[in-house]
N, C-alpha and C positions, 0 to 999 in steps of 0.2 A: 493409358490408365486414367481413372477418375482423379480429379484434383484432390489433394489433402488425404491421399491414401498412401500406405507404405510403398506401393508399386510406382507411385508418381515420381519418386526420387531415385529409383533404381537406374543404374546405367544400362546400356545394351537394350534400349527400347526398340520395339518393332517399328519399322518405317511406316509412315502414313499411307503410302501407296499400297503396301502389303495389307495393312489393316482394312483399307477400303475394298480391296479385291476380295479378301476373306468375307467381309460383310456382304458384298454383292453376291457371292456364291451361296452363302447361307440363306439370304433372302430369296434367291432364285429357287433353291431347293424347297424352302418352306412354301412358296407359292405353288410349285408343282405338286407337292404333297397335299396341300389344301385343296387344289383343284380335283385331284384324284378322289379325295374324300367327298367333295361336293357332288361329283358326278354320280354317286350312288343314289342321289335323290331324283335324278332325271326320270320323268314319267310318273312319279309317285304323287299322290295327293297328300298334302301336309296340312295340318291344322295350324293356322297362323294367327297370332294375336297382333292386331293392328295397333301401331304406336303413333305414327305421325305421317305427314306428307313427305314424299321424296323431294328434297330440296332441289335436286338437279332436274327432275322431271315432274312438274307439279300435277300432272294427270295420274301419277302413280302414288301409291301409299307404301309405307315401309312397315313391316312387322317382323316377328320372330317366330320360328317354329319351336317345338318343344325342346330341341337341343340348343336353342339360343342363336341359331344362324339367321342373319338378316335375309328377309325375303321381300322382293319388290314385285308389285303387280298393279294393274290399272284399277282405280277405284276412287270413290268420293270419301275424303277423310272425315267430313262432317257426318256421314252415314255410318262409316265403319270403325272409327276410333274406339278402341276398347273392346271390339268384337272379336270372337274367334271365327275365322273364315276358312273354309276348305279351298286350297289353292293347288292346282296341278303344276308341278315344276317342269318348265320347258327349257331352261338354260342354267348351266352351272358356271359360276365364276369362282376364282380362288377364295374369295372371302364373302361371297353372298350367292343368293339364288334368285332367279327371275321366274315368275309363274303367271298363270291365268286363273282367274276365279273359276272354281268348279261348282257344278250344281249339286244339290243334295245337302246332307248334314252329316256330322260325325256322331257315332254312337259307341262310346266306350273304347276309343282308340281305333275303331274300324270305321270305314266309310260306308254310310248307309245310302243305298240307292233303291228306289222303288219299294221301300219297306223291308228290304232284306239287307243284312249286314254282310259285307264281303271285304276281304283283305285285298287292297290294291297292290299288285305286284310292281316292282321297279322295272 
C-alpha cells in the first residue's frame, strides 16, 4: 500500500513477491492489448503532426497521429517540425507506430492521390 494511507497499517499485507508477479502479469496483458490495437494501423496512411527528433534514432522524427499515438519515421526535423505529414504505417509496437513518408496530401480526412480522394484501407 501507499505510505500514509489506512491500508499501510493493516495487518495481513500481500507479500512483495506476489505483488510483483501480479504487476508483471498486468503489464504483460496491457502490452499485448496495446499491440493488438496498434496493429489495426498497419498499411494505413495516417496524418502525423511532427513534434521532435527521435532521440534514439536522430535520422527519424517523432509525431502523433490524430488519436495521439506516437509515430516514428525518417525525416528532417528542421523541415518537418509542426507540419502535418502523411505517413504509411509499416510496423506496430505496443505503444508506438513506425512508418514511411507517403506521397500526396490529405483532404478532409481522406488521402488525396492524383487529384482524387480515396479512403486508404487497412
